[in-house]
N, C-alpha and C positions, 0 to 999 in steps of 0.2 A: 968671358961673355961671348966673344966672337967665335970661339970654338963651339959653344952651344948652338949659336945661330947657324953655323956652318953644318953641324951635325943634323939639325932639324931640316935644313934645306936639302941635304943629301938624302935624308930619309923620305922627304916629301916627293922628291923627283924620282926615287926608285920604286915607288908604289906601282902596283899593277892596276888593271881596270877594275872599276867598282861594280859594274853591272847593276846600277841603281834602277829603281822602278818608280815612275811617277804615275799615280792613278788619276783617273779623270777628275776627281775631287780637287786635286791640286790646281788644275787649270781653272776651275770654277772659283777657287779662292783668289787666284791671281787676277781674274777678271773683276771680281767684287772689289778687290783692293784698288784697282785702276779706276773703277766707277766711283768709289768712295773718295778717292783723291781728287777726281775731277769735280765732284759735287762740293767738296770742301773748298776747293779753289774758287768755284763760282760764288759760294756764300761769302767768302772773304773779299772777293772782287766786288760784290754787291755792297758790302758794308763800306768799303773804301770809296766806291763810286758815290754813295750818298753823302759821305763826308766831304768829298771833293765838290759835289754839286752844291751842298749847303755853304761851302766856303765862298763860292762865287754868286750865290743868290742874294736878292735884296732883303727878303724876309728871313729871319732866322727861325729856328725850330720853335722857340718859346714865344715868338711874336705872333704866330698864327692864331693862338687862342685869344689874344688881346684884341686883335683886329676884327674878329668875328667871322673869318673865312673858314 
């Protein structure tokens, strides 16, 4: 097993340049992913903020309908 890993490491280190190309659409996808991650984090933060707020509030979520507020 160690011989195989050593052979893979030697092969990976001896490779030449790839001359890869990233078109402008790739940057757009990366920006969309970052914006989506931020939006998802804000939604999750909002959900937990309301849970935390309800934990310390006097009236619970189901009590507001009974009190008429």
